[in-house]
Backbone of each chain as nested JSON, in Angstrom:
{
  "chains": [
    {"id": "A", "residues": [
      {"number": 1, "name": "MET", "atoms": {"N": [-15.604, -18.876, -32.297], "CA": [-16.253, -17.782, -32.575], "C": [-16.772, -18.146, -34.183]}},
      {"number": 2, "name": "ALA", "atoms": {"N": [-18.167, -17.548, -33.922], "CA": [-18.541, -17.63, -35.464], "C": [-17.457, -17.161, -36.816]}},
      {"number": 3, "name": "ARG", "atoms": {"N": [-18.633, -18.55, -37.605], "CA": [-17.494, -17.865, -38.904], "C": [-18.071, -16.656, -39.815]}},
      {"number": 4, "name": "ILE", "atoms": {"N": [-18.161, -16.389, -40.827], "CA": [-18.36, -14.647, -40.588], "C": [-18.196, -14.832, -42.22]}},
      {"number": 5, "name": "SER", "atoms": {"N": [-19.463, -14.355, -43.51], "CA": [-19.309, -13.85, -44.395], "C": [-19.193, -12.688, -44.862]}},
      {"number": 6, "name": "ALA", "atoms": {"N": [-18.609, -12.865, -46.158], "CA": [-18.145, -11.333, -46.713], "C": [-19.2, -10.231, -45.97]}},
      {"number": 7, "name": "ASN", "atoms": {"N": [-20.288, -11.144, -46.169], "CA": [-21.232, -9.672, -46.736], "C": [-21.995, -9.453, -44.437]}},
      {"number": 8, "name": "HIS", "atoms": {"N": [-21.015, -9.746, -43.451], "CA": [-20.876, -9.43, -42.516], "C": [-19.862, -8.242, -42.366]}},
      {"number": 9, "name": "ASP", "atoms": {"N": [-19.361, -8.201, -43.403], "CA": [-18.334, -7.901, -43.316], "C": [-17.666, -6.499, -44.843]}},
      {"number": 10, "name": "LYS", "atoms": {"N": [-18.777, -6.04, -44.33], "CA": [-18.56, -5.592, -45.867], "C": [-17.259, -4.062, -45.812]}},
      {"number": 11, "name": "GLU", "atoms": {"N": [-17.667, -4.061, -44.891], "CA": [-15.946, -2.162, -45.328], "C": [-14.835, -3.55, -45.137]}},
      {"number": 12, "name": "GLY", "atoms": {"N": [-14.296, -5.011, -44.776], "CA": [-13.096, -5.496, -44.602], "C": [-12.805, -5.008, -43.277]}},
      {"number": 13, "name": "THR", "atoms": {"N": [-12.994, -4.858, -42.478], "CA": [-11.965, -4.151, -41.307], "C": [-11.915, -5.57, -40.089]}},
      {"number": 14, "name": "LEU", "atoms": {"N": [-12.763, -7.032, -40.113], "CA": [-11.926, -8.319, -39.637], "C": [-10.094, -8.339, -40.808]}},
      {"number": 15, "name": "LEU", "atoms": {"N": [-10.573, -8.445, -41.845], "CA": [-9.496, -8.467, -43.033], "C": [-8.452, -7.658, -42.168]}},
      {"number": 16, "name": "ARG", "atoms": {"N": [-8.913, -6.358, -41.933], "CA": [-7.477, -5.142, -41.808], "C": [-6.99, -5.328, -40.958]}},
      {"number": 17, "name": "LEU", "atoms": {"N": [-7.497, -5.525, -39.654], "CA": [-7.189, -6.226, -38.523], "C": [-6.78, -7.741, -38.377]}},
      {"number": 18, "name": "GLY", "atoms": {"N": [-6.712, -8.388, -39.785], "CA": [-5.747, -9.555, -39.411], "C": [-4.143, -9.802, -39.79]}},
      {"number": 19, "name": "GLU", "atoms": {"N": [-4.626, -8.81, -40.997], "CA": [-3.478, -7.894, -41.55], "C": [-2.128, -6.937, -40.279]}},
      {"number": 20, "name": "ALA", "atoms": {"N": [-2.924, -6.795, -40.086], "CA": [-2.138, -5.477, -38.586], "C": [-1.887, -7.145, -38.225]}},
      {"number": 21, "name": "VAL", "atoms": {"N": [-2.121, -7.94, -37.025], "CA": [-2.12, -8.864, -36.377], "C": [-0.846, -9.317, -37.343]}},
      {"number": 22, "name": "ARG", "atoms": {"N": [-0.98, -9.579, -38.076], "CA": [0.275, -10.013, -39.499], "C": [1.439, -9.47, -39.485]}},
      {"number": 23, "name": "ALA", "atoms": {"N": [1.326, -8.22, -39.745], "CA": [2.188, -7.633, -40.133], "C": [3.141, -7.653, -38.597]}},
      {"number": 24, "name": "ARG", "atoms": {"N": [2.509, -7.082, -37.407], "CA": [2.957, -7.103, -36.408], "C": [3.637, -8.478, -35.701]}},
      {"number": 25, "name": "ARG", "atoms": {"N": [3.079, -9.473, -36.017], "CA": [3.695, -10.767, -35.763], "C": [4.526, -10.698, -36.605]}},
      {"number": 26, "name": "LYS", "atoms": {"N": [4.91, -10.742, -37.571], "CA": [6.286, -10.668, -38.722], "C": [7.003, -9.673, -38.02]}},
      {"number": 27, "name": "THR", "atoms": {"N": [7.243, -9.024, -37.442], "CA": [8.034, -7.354, -37.205], "C": [8.905, -8.468, -36.102]}},
      {"number": 28, "name": "LEU", "atoms": {"N": [8.013, -9.326, -35.318], "CA": [8.687, -9.838, -33.665], "C": [8.939, -11.072, -34.208]}},
      {"number": 29, "name": "ASP", "atoms": {"N": [8.772, -10.863, -35.572], "CA": [9.969, -12.591, -36.052], "C": [9.213, -13.867, -35.015]}},
      {"number": 30, "name": "LEU", "atoms": {"N": [7.396, -13.732, -35.371], "CA": [7.221, -14.83, -34.468], "C": [6.634, -15.488, -35.356]}},
      {"number": 31, "name": "SER", "atoms": {"N": [6.179, -17.246, -34.897], "CA": [5.711, -18.151, -35.648], "C": [4.299, -17.823, -35.711]}},
      {"number": 32, "name": "GLN", "atoms": {"N": [3.418, -17.801, -36.263], "CA": [1.446, -17.785, -36.401], "C": [1.316, -18.687, -35.347]}},
      {"number": 33, "name": "GLU", "atoms": {"N": [2.032, -19.934, -34.898], "CA": [1.88, -20.974, -34.258], "C": [2.417, -20.072, -32.792]}},
      {"number": 34, "name": "ALA", "atoms": {"N": [3.989, -19.785, -32.284], "CA": [4.132, -18.994, -31.509], "C": [3.231, -18.308, -30.54]}},
      {"number": 35, "name": "LEU", "atoms": {"N": [2.384, -16.859, -31.958], "CA": [1.705, -16.168, -31.137], "C": [0.433, -16.983, -30.43]}},
      {"number": 36, "name": "ALA", "atoms": {"N": [-0.024, -18.022, -31.147], "CA": [-1.552, -18.317, -30.674], "C": [-1.481, -19.059, -29.77]}},
      {"number": 37, "name": "ASP", "atoms": {"N": [0.363, -19.985, -29.43], "CA": [0.715, -20.542, -27.924], "C": [0.555, -19.538, -27.033]}},
      {"number": 38, "name": "ALA", "atoms": {"N": [1.084, -18.201, -27.388], "CA": [1.544, -17.353, -26.341], "C": [0.214, -16.258, -25.933]}},
      {"number": 39, "name": "ALA", "atoms": {"N": [-0.571, -16.455, -27.165], "CA": [-1.882, -16.263, -26.813], "C": [-2.97, -16.638, -26.092]}},
      {"number": 40, "name": "GLY", "atoms": {"N": [-2.942, -18.001, -26.12], "CA": [-3.655, -19.33, -25.477], "C": [-5.096, -19.358, -26.301]}},
      {"number": 41, "name": "ILE", "atoms": {"N": [-4.327, -19.236, -27.739], "CA": [-5.313, -19.743, -28.76], "C": [-5.303, -20.891, -29.744]}},
      {"number": 42, "name": "ASP", "atoms": {"N": [-6.363, -20.709, -29.94], "CA": [-6.157, -22.469, -31.25], "C": [-5.476, -21.856, -32.192]}},
      {"number": 43, "name": "ARG", "atoms": {"N": [-4.746, -23.005, -32.549], "CA": [-3.003, -22.345, -34.007], "C": [-4.636, -22.349, -34.768]}},
      {"number": 44, "name": "SER", "atoms": {"N": [-5.479, -22.919, -35.41], "CA": [-6.043, -23.207, -36.506], "C": [-6.997, -21.839, -35.728]}},
      {"number": 45, "name": "HIS", "atoms": {"N": [-7.645, -21.501, -35.311], "CA": [-8.492, -20.325, -35.189], "C": [-7.564, -19.103, -35.295]}},
      {"number": 46, "name": "MET", "atoms": {"N": [-6.219, -19.454, -34.566], "CA": [-5.273, -17.637, -34.918], "C": [-4.876, -17.722, -36.532]}},
      {"number": 47, "name": "GLY", "atoms": {"N": [-5.017, -19.304, -37.494], "CA": [-5.295, -18.345, -38.829], "C": [-6.391, -17.812, -39.388]}},
      {"number": 48, "name": "LYS", "atoms": {"N": [-7.431, -18.518, -38.612], "CA": [-8.196, -17.908, -39.575], "C": [-8.133, -16.374, -38.96]}},
      {"number": 49, "name": "ILE", "atoms": {"N": [-8.232, -15.985, -38.264], "CA": [-7.836, -14.341, -37.578], "C": [-7.318, -13.566, -38.478]}},
      {"number": 50, "name": "GLU", "atoms": {"N": [-6.536, -14.204, -38.631], "CA": [-5.076, -13.427, -39.195], "C": [-5.865, -13.406, -40.794]}},
      {"number": 51, "name": "ARG", "atoms": {"N": [-6.792, -14.208, -41.08], "CA": [-7.104, -13.878, -42.873], "C": [-8.917, -13.347, -42.652]}},
      {"number": 52, "name": "GLY", "atoms": {"N": [-9.386, -12.595, -40.905], "CA": [-10.163, -12.275, -41.523], "C": [-11.3, -12.68, -41.778]}},
      {"number": 53, "name": "GLU", "atoms": {"N": [-11.388, -14.44, -41.52], "CA": [-12.594, -15.124, -41.501], "C": [-13.416, -15.466, -40.108]}},
      {"number": 54, "name": "ARG", "atoms": {"N": [-12.54, -15.161, -38.928], "CA": [-13.931, -14.825, -37.662], "C": [-13.735, -13.812, -37.476]}},
      {"number": 55, "name": "ASN", "atoms": {"N": [-15.318, -13.66, -36.667], "CA": [-14.98, -12.154, -35.899], "C": [-14.432, -12.848, -34.525]}},
      {"number": 56, "name": "VAL", "atoms": {"N": [-13.617, -12.074, -33.99], "CA": [-12.257, -12.097, -33.636], "C": [-13.55, -11.156, -31.87]}},
      {"number": 57, "name": "THR", "atoms": {"N": [-13.377, -12.255, -30.643], "CA": [-13.599, -11.612, -29.224], "C": [-12.934, -10.33, -29.418]}},
      {"number": 58, "name": "PHE", "atoms": {"N": [-13.319, -9.352, -28.16], "CA": [-12.974, -8.576, -27.488], "C": [-11.185, -9.028, -26.88]}},
      {"number": 59, "name": "LEU", "atoms": {"N": [-12.345, -10.341, -26.08], "CA": [-11.343, -10.84, -24.746], "C": [-9.905, -11.771, -25.898]}},
      {"number": 60, "name": "ASN", "atoms": {"N": [-10.375, -12.458, -26.899], "CA": [-8.883, -12.947, -28.095], "C": [-7.789, -11.557, -28.515]}},
      {"number": 61, "name": "ILE", "atoms": {"N": [-8.981, -10.592, -28.791], "CA": [-7.833, -9.092, -29.072], "C": [-6.998, -8.814, -28.569]}},
      {"number": 62, "name": "VAL", "atoms": {"N": [-7.6, -8.603, -26.804], "CA": [-6.28, -8.716, -25.888], "C": [-5.62, -9.299, -25.455]}},
      {"number": 63, "name": "ARG", "atoms": {"N": [-5.754, -10.715, -25.54], "CA": [-4.849, -11.56, -25.693], "C": [-3.592, -11.511, -26.996]}},
      {"number": 64, "name": "ILE", "atoms": {"N": [-4.585, -10.992, -28.009], "CA": [-2.943, -11.188, -28.912], "C": [-2.571, -10.109, -28.743]}},
      {"number": 65, "name": "ALA", "atoms": {"N": [-2.787, -8.762, -28.412], "CA": [-2.622, -8.002, -28.146], "C": [-0.849, -7.924, -26.724]}},
      {"number": 66, "name": "THR", "atoms": {"N": [-1.884, -8.557, -25.458], "CA": [-0.777, -8.55, -25.3], "C": [0.327, -9.801, -25.598]}},
      {"number": 67, "name": "ALA", "atoms": {"N": [0.091, -10.478, -26.03], "CA": [1.825, -11.8, -26.377], "C": [2.423, -10.475, -27.396]}},
      {"number": 68, "name": "MET", "atoms": {"N": [1.174, -9.834, -28.354], "CA": [2.893, -9.25, -28.607], "C": [3.292, -7.38, -28.105]}},
      {"number": 69, "name": "GLN", "atoms": {"N": [2.554, -7.514, -27.263], "CA": [3.967, -6.655, -26.292], "C": [3.317, -5.096, -26.621]}},
      {"number": 70, "name": "CYS", "atoms": {"N": [2.036, -4.983, -26.908], "CA": [1.432, -3.77, -27.256], "C": [-0.262, -3.681, -26.731]}},
      {"number": 71, "name": "SER", "atoms": {"N": [-0.724, -3.084, -27.232], "CA": [-2.31, -2.535, -26.251], "C": [-3.308, -2.927, -27.465]}},
      {"number": 72, "name": "PRO", "atoms": {"N": [-4.552, -3.254, -26.975], "CA": [-5.531, -3.518, -28.699], "C": [-5.379, -2.256, -29.103]}},
      {"number": 73, "name": "SER", "atoms": {"N": [-5.534, -0.973, -28.789], "CA": [-5.968, 0.26, -29.79], "C": [-4.482, 0.205, -30.389]}},
      {"number": 74, "name": "ASP", "atoms": {"N": [-3.269, -0.315, -29.612], "CA": [-2.464, 0.034, -30.977], "C": [-2.356, -0.629, -31.963]}},
      {"number": 75, "name": "LEU", "atoms": {"N": [-3.129, -2.001, -31.883], "CA": [-3.427, -2.246, -32.708], "C": [-4.331, -2.479, -34.105]}},
      {"number": 76, "name": "LEU", "atoms": {"N": [-5.219, -2.338, -33.306], "CA": [-6.685, -1.408, -34.333], "C": [-6.303, -0.113, -35.197]}},
      {"number": 77, "name": "ILE", "atoms": {"N": [-4.841, 0.955, -34.505], "CA": [-4.682, 2.173, -34.794], "C": [-3.719, 0.873, -36.395]}},
      {"number": 78, "name": "GLU", "atoms": {"N": [-3.053, 0.47, -35.818], "CA": [-2.395, 0.343, -36.972], "C": [-3.018, -0.463, -37.658]}},
      {"number": 79, "name": "ALA", "atoms": {"N": [-4.174, -1.48, -37.976], "CA": [-5.242, -2.044, -38.72], "C": [-5.868, -0.514, -39.54]}},
      {"number": 80, "name": "GLY", "atoms": {"N": [-5.909, 0.8, -39.462], "CA": [-6.534, 1.742, -39.378], "C": [-7.928, 1.344, -39.198]}},
      {"number": 81, "name": "LEU", "atoms": {"N": [-8.265, 1.281, -37.964], "CA": [-9.47, 1.276, -37.739], "C": [-9.768, 2.676, -36.834]}}
    ]},
    {"id": "B", "residues": [
      {"number": 1, "name": "MET", "atoms": {"N": [-23.366, -13.427, -28.822], "CA": [-22.187, -13.474, -28.103], "C": [-22.089, -14.849, -26.318]}},
      {"number": 2, "name": "ALA", "atoms": {"N": [-20.955, -15.138, -26.35], "CA": [-20.33, -16.143, -25.212], "C": [-20.836, -15.594, -23.605]}},
      {"number": 3, "name": "ARG", "atoms": {"N": [-21.993, -15.637, -22.758], "CA": [-21.721, -14.968, -21.387], "C": [-19.965, -15.414, -20.727]}},
      {"number": 4, "name": "ILE", "atoms": {"N": [-19.625, -14.632, -19.647], "CA": [-18.28, -13.95, -19.832], "C": [-18.512, -14.649, -18.0]}},
      {"number": 5, "name": "SER", "atoms": {"N": [-17.621, -15.276, -17.533], "CA": [-17.196, -15.089, -16.111], "C": [-16.162, -14.341, -15.786]}},
      {"number": 6, "name": "ALA", "atoms": {"N": [-16.388, -13.588, -14.897], "CA": [-14.989, -12.933, -14.511], "C": [-13.7, -13.472, -13.974]}},
      {"number": 7, "name": "ASN", "atoms": {"N": [-13.292, -14.89, -14.318], "CA": [-12.12, -15.689, -14.47], "C": [-11.386, -15.012, -15.901]}},
      {"number": 8, "name": "HIS", "atoms": {"N": [-12.361, -15.018, -16.807], "CA": [-11.994, -14.949, -18.449], "C": [-12.09, -13.819, -18.489]}},
      {"number": 9, "name": "ASP", "atoms": {"N": [-12.006, -12.845, -17.427], "CA": [-11.719, -10.999, -17.648], "C": [-11.021, -10.434, -16.497]}},
      {"number": 10, "name": "LYS", "atoms": {"N": [-9.555, -11.081, -16.38], "CA": [-9.602, -10.671, -15.367], "C": [-9.049, -9.344, -14.801]}},
      {"number": 11, "name": "GLU", "atoms": {"N": [-8.614, -9.057, -16.028], "CA": [-7.933, -7.23, -15.86], "C": [-9.657, -6.493, -16.046]}},
      {"number": 12, "name": "GLY", "atoms": {"N": [-10.507, -6.843, -15.989], "CA": [-11.87, -6.418, -16.341], "C": [-11.911, -5.697, -17.614]}},
      {"number": 13, "name": "THR", "atoms": {"N": [-10.848, -6.521, -18.367], "CA": [-10.827, -4.795, -20.138], "C": [-12.376, -4.981, -20.788]}},
      {"number": 14, "name": "LEU", "atoms": {"N": [-13.397, -6.179, -20.282], "CA": [-14.654, -6.059, -20.655], "C": [-16.115, -4.755, -19.967]}},
      {"number": 15, "name": "LEU", "atoms": {"N": [-15.779, -4.738, -18.969], "CA": [-15.992, -3.779, -17.94], "C": [-15.693, -1.759, -18.483]}},
      {"number": 16, "name": "ARG", "atoms": {"N": [-14.016, -2.642, -18.928], "CA": [-13.685, -0.696, -18.89], "C": [-14.428, -0.419, -20.352]}},
      {"number": 17, "name": "LEU", "atoms": {"N": [-14.206, -1.413, -21.018], "CA": [-15.041, -1.488, -22.418], "C": [-16.011, -1.216, -22.493]}},
      {"number": 18, "name": "GLY", "atoms": {"N": [-16.873, -1.025, -22.026], "CA": [-18.48, -1.037, -21.139], "C": [-18.535, 0.76, -21.068]}},
      {"number": 19, "name": "GLU", "atoms": {"N": [-17.378, 0.756, -20.303], "CA": [-17.92, 1.848, -19.322], "C": [-17.571, 2.929, -20.368]}},
      {"number": 20, "name": "ALA", "atoms": {"N": [-16.839, 2.986, -21.163], "CA": [-16.216, 3.551, -22.454], "C": [-17.219, 4.008, -23.18]}},
      {"number": 21, "name": "VAL", "atoms": {"N": [-18.127, 2.707, -24.016], "CA": [-19.174, 2.448, -24.498], "C": [-20.677, 4.03, -23.994]}},
      {"number": 22, "name": "ARG", "atoms": {"N": [-20.251, 3.399, -22.293], "CA": [-21.763, 4.324, -22.006], "C": [-21.634, 5.467, -21.517]}},
      {"number": 23, "name": "ALA", "atoms": {"N": [-19.871, 5.335, -21.979], "CA": [-19.641, 7.535, -21.529], "C": [-19.834, 8.284, -22.515]}},
      {"number": 24, "name": "ARG", "atoms": {"N": [-18.945, 7.397, -23.815], "CA": [-19.441, 8.506, -24.987], "C": [-20.792, 8.349, -25.205]}},
      {"number": 25, "name": "ARG", "atoms": {"N": [-21.817, 7.596, -25.331], "CA": [-23.407, 7.196, -24.934], "C": [-23.977, 8.877, -24.246]}},
      {"number": 26, "name": "LYS", "atoms": {"N": [-23.534, 8.709, -23.211], "CA": [-24.614, 9.219, -22.634], "C": [-23.542, 10.967, -23.065]}},
      {"number": 27, "name": "THR", "atoms": {"N": [-22.605, 11.414, -23.599], "CA": [-21.93, 12.498, -24.1], "C": [-23.181, 12.892, -25.477]}},
      {"number": 28, "name": "LEU", "atoms": {"N": [-23.372, 11.99, -26.181], "CA": [-24.312, 11.86, -27.378], "C": [-25.561, 12.223, -26.79]}},
      {"number": 29, "name": "ASP", "atoms": {"N": [-26.0, 12.031, -25.493], "CA": [-27.46, 12.107, -25.365], "C": [-28.398, 11.003, -26.311]}},
      {"number": 30, "name": "LEU", "atoms": {"N": [-27.507, 9.817, -26.4], "CA": [-28.319, 8.632, -26.479], "C": [-28.859, 7.616, -25.467]}},
      {"number": 31, "name": "SER", "atoms": {"N": [-30.273, 6.786, -25.766], "CA": [-31.049, 5.933, -24.803], "C": [-30.308, 4.992, -25.045]}},
      {"number": 32, "name": "GLN", "atoms": {"N": [-29.283, 3.709, -24.067], "CA": [-29.286, 2.421, -24.943], "C": [-29.788, 1.781, -25.825]}},
      {"number": 33, "name": "GLU", "atoms": {"N": [-31.476, 1.884, -25.734], "CA": [-31.927, 2.048, -26.929], "C": [-31.871, 1.876, -27.981]}},
      {"number": 34, "name": "ALA", "atoms": {"N": [-31.01, 3.384, -27.884], "CA": [-31.07, 4.235, -29.261], "C": [-29.889, 3.984, -29.895]}},
      {"number": 35, "name": "LEU", "atoms": {"N": [-29.012, 3.294, -29.269], "CA": [-27.844, 3.072, -29.797], "C": [-27.662, 1.479, -29.881]}},
      {"number": 36, "name": "ALA", "atoms": {"N": [-28.458, 0.883, -29.421], "CA": [-28.566, -0.786, -29.741], "C": [-28.494, -0.329, -31.595]}},
      {"number": 37, "name": "ASP", "atoms": {"N": [-30.629, 0.283, -31.309], "CA": [-30.87, 0.748, -33.096], "C": [-29.878, 0.503, -33.913]}},
      {"number": 38, "name": "ALA", "atoms": {"N": [-29.35, 1.541, -33.544], "CA": [-28.884, 2.591, -34.45], "C": [-27.477, 1.157, -34.827]}},
      {"number": 39, "name": "ALA", "atoms": {"N": [-27.474, 0.504, -33.816], "CA": [-25.804, -0.139, -34.017], "C": [-26.567, -1.442, -34.373]}},
      {"number": 40, "name": "GLY", "atoms": {"N": [-27.786, -1.598, -34.83], "CA": [-28.108, -3.173, -35.276], "C": [-27.89, -4.158, -34.003]}},
      {"number": 41, "name": "ILE", "atoms": {"N": [-27.607, -3.907, -32.289], "CA": [-27.076, -4.775, -31.894], "C": [-28.63, -5.565, -31.206]}},
      {"number": 42, "name": "ASP", "atoms": {"N": [-29.063, -6.385, -30.784], "CA": [-29.918, -7.085, -29.628], "C": [-29.755, -5.113, -28.899]}},
      {"number": 43, "name": "ARG", "atoms": {"N": [-31.19, -5.07, -27.811], "CA": [-31.152, -3.989, -26.83], "C": [-30.594, -4.962, -25.433]}},
      {"number": 44, "name": "SER", "atoms": {"N": [-31.586, -5.942, -25.697], "CA": [-30.817, -6.78, -23.77], "C": [-29.355, -7.094, -23.952]}},
      {"number": 45, "name": "HIS", "atoms": {"N": [-28.596, -7.353, -25.314], "CA": [-27.968, -7.591, -25.782], "C": [-26.646, -6.103, -25.237]}},
      {"number": 46, "name": "MET", "atoms": {"N": [-27.166, -5.151, -25.669], "CA": [-26.352, -3.78, -25.594], "C": [-25.909, -3.786, -23.751]}},
      {"number": 47, "name": "GLY", "atoms": {"N": [-27.393, -4.024, -22.939], "CA": [-27.072, -4.079, -22.374], "C": [-25.673, -4.358, -21.369]}},
      {"number": 48, "name": "LYS", "atoms": {"N": [-25.689, -5.742, -21.71], "CA": [-24.971, -6.387, -20.881], "C": [-23.43, -6.049, -21.422]}},
      {"number": 49, "name": "ILE", "atoms": {"N": [-23.028, -5.554, -22.951], "CA": [-22.025, -5.279, -23.157], "C": [-21.69, -4.021, -22.641]}},
      {"number": 50, "name": "GLU", "atoms": {"N": [-22.613, -3.163, -21.96], "CA": [-22.314, -1.821, -21.151], "C": [-21.763, -2.157, -19.905]}},
      {"number": 51, "name": "ARG", "atoms": {"N": [-22.22, -3.636, -19.536], "CA": [-22.183, -3.987, -18.596], "C": [-20.948, -4.662, -17.921]}},
      {"number": 52, "name": "GLY", "atoms": {"N": [-20.464, -5.078, -19.59], "CA": [-18.883, -5.792, -19.283], "C": [-19.456, -7.914, -19.444]}},
      {"number": 53, "name": "GLU", "atoms": {"N": [-20.749, -8.12, -19.52], "CA": [-21.31, -9.191, -19.168], "C": [-21.126, -10.217, -20.441]}},
      {"number": 54, "name": "ARG", "atoms": {"N": [-20.707, -9.534, -21.638], "CA": [-20.525, -10.549, -22.974], "C": [-18.92, -10.036, -23.246]}},
      {"number": 55, "name": "ASN", "atoms": {"N": [-18.501, -11.074, -24.122], "CA": [-17.912, -10.653, -24.552], "C": [-17.716, -10.451, -26.206]}},
      {"number": 56, "name": "VAL", "atoms": {"N": [-17.805, -9.443, -26.275], "CA": [-18.172, -8.455, -27.352], "C": [-17.253, -8.766, -28.822]}},
      {"number": 57, "name": "THR", "atoms": {"N": [-18.262, -9.191, -29.731], "CA": [-16.911, -9.273, -31.172], "C": [-16.67, -8.076, -31.865]}},
      {"number": 58, "name": "PHE", "atoms": {"N": [-15.787, -8.297, -31.919], "CA": [-14.807, -7.172, -32.723], "C": [-16.213, -6.354, -33.86]}},
      {"number": 59, "name": "LEU", "atoms": {"N": [-16.526, -7.634, -34.9], "CA": [-17.533, -6.954, -35.927], "C": [-18.939, -6.029, -35.036]}},
      {"number": 60, "name": "ASN", "atoms": {"N": [-19.436, -6.01, -33.832], "CA": [-19.927, -5.042, -33.062], "C": [-19.673, -4.354, -32.433]}},
      {"number": 61, "name": "ILE", "atoms": {"N": [-17.793, -4.123, -32.017], "CA": [-17.095, -2.898, -31.386], "C": [-17.633, -1.923, -32.773]}},
      {"number": 62, "name": "VAL", "atoms": {"N": [-17.159, -2.617, -34.056], "CA": [-17.312, -1.594, -35.192], "C": [-18.498, -0.946, -35.024]}},
      {"number": 63, "name": "ARG", "atoms": {"N": [-19.554, -1.507, -35.098], "CA": [-20.944, -1.145, -35.673], "C": [-21.715, -0.065, -34.652]}},
      {"number": 64, "name": "ILE", "atoms": {"N": [-20.414, -0.403, -32.552], "CA": [-21.058, 1.02, -31.731], "C": [-20.485, 2.516, -32.209]}},
      {"number": 65, "name": "ALA", "atoms": {"N": [-18.453, 1.66, -32.511], "CA": [-18.632, 2.624, -32.507], "C": [-18.94, 3.68, -34.312]}},
      {"number": 66, "name": "THR", "atoms": {"N": [-19.431, 2.902, -35.108], "CA": [-20.299, 3.537, -35.936], "C": [-21.534, 4.527, -35.658]}},
      {"number": 67, "name": "ALA", "atoms": {"N": [-22.084, 3.189, -35.061], "CA": [-22.862, 4.383, -34.281], "C": [-23.065, 5.577, -33.731]}},
      {"number": 68, "name": "MET", "atoms": {"N": [-21.571, 6.221, -33.074], "CA": [-21.644, 7.045, -32.142], "C": [-20.455, 7.538, -32.546]}},
      {"number": 69, "name": "GLN", "atoms": {"N": [-20.247, 7.341, -34.061], "CA": [-19.639, 8.702, -34.359], "C": [-18.125, 8.653, -34.404]}},
      {"number": 70, "name": "CYS", "atoms": {"N": [-17.809, 7.375, -34.15], "CA": [-16.251, 7.135, -33.198], "C": [-15.74, 6.101, -34.401]}},
      {"number": 71, "name": "SER", "atoms": {"N": [-14.458, 5.382, -34.24], "CA": [-13.511, 4.348, -34.801], "C": [-13.355, 3.788, -33.536]}},
      {"number": 72, "name": "PRO", "atoms": {"N": [-13.364, 2.774, -33.998], "CA": [-13.142, 1.482, -32.928], "C": [-11.932, 1.941, -31.737]}},
      {"number": 73, "name": "SER", "atoms": {"N": [-11.078, 2.172, -32.45], "CA": [-9.239, 2.43, -31.582], "C": [-10.259, 3.277, -31.163]}},
      {"number": 74, "name": "ASP", "atoms": {"N": [-10.706, 4.611, -31.094], "CA": [-11.125, 5.985, -30.31], "C": [-11.6, 5.04, -28.892]}},
      {"number": 75, "name": "LEU", "atoms": {"N": [-12.862, 4.291, -29.263], "CA": [-13.379, 3.854, -27.831], "C": [-12.615, 2.597, -27.479]}},
      {"number": 76, "name": "LEU", "atoms": {"N": [-11.571, 2.673, -27.366], "CA": [-9.782, 1.535, -27.224], "C": [-10.057, 2.555, -25.807]}},
      {"number": 77, "name": "ILE", "atoms": {"N": [-9.449, 3.442, -26.797], "CA": [-7.959, 4.422, -25.688], "C": [-8.975, 5.324, -25.064]}},
      {"number": 78, "name": "GLU", "atoms": {"N": [-10.389, 5.446, -25.138], "CA": [-11.362, 5.943, -24.281], "C": [-11.633, 4.808, -23.34]}},
      {"number": 79, "name": "ALA", "atoms": {"N": [-11.369, 3.804, -23.589], "CA": [-11.313, 3.123, -22.505], "C": [-10.152, 2.426, -21.588]}},
      {"number": 80, "name": "GLY", "atoms": {"N": [-8.709, 3.359, -22.346], "CA": [-7.822, 3.547, -21.346], "C": [-7.383, 1.466, -22.132]}},
      {"number": 81, "name": "LEU", "atoms": {"N": [-7.208, 1.582, -22.973], "CA": [-7.153, -0.24, -23.249], "C": [-6.11, -0.846, -24.395]}}
    ]}
  ]
}
């Protein structure tokens, strides 16, 4: 997915989503690599998603949430979005 | 964003999200064109998002929700996701 500049994410929504992914992942005691593998997402891409550096697609949000046993809306609520 | 095949969206999540966008848009009495313009999204792309034919990005979900005066998590909850 597209590299994203701060100009396109003025509200920091990608960063907040990435932080919510990281927080839940740590609660589950999963490594970033284990989550990437469980979600079927490239490991380096997962790192960029957690850092808010990529405009993650909806299907990848669904995959990440599923791999962390929650719903996509749960993740967004945790991100305050 | 990438055209998406049914194989990549086995659970129909894009379709459910698109239907939630359409339902809220109609409640607001907005045309698809008016919503696309308010969200800053290409009109034909908006049609594909509502039909679940594109893997919508998170920033576009945020833009669509903002244009419909709700949060991204509200939209996902309305989609049952």
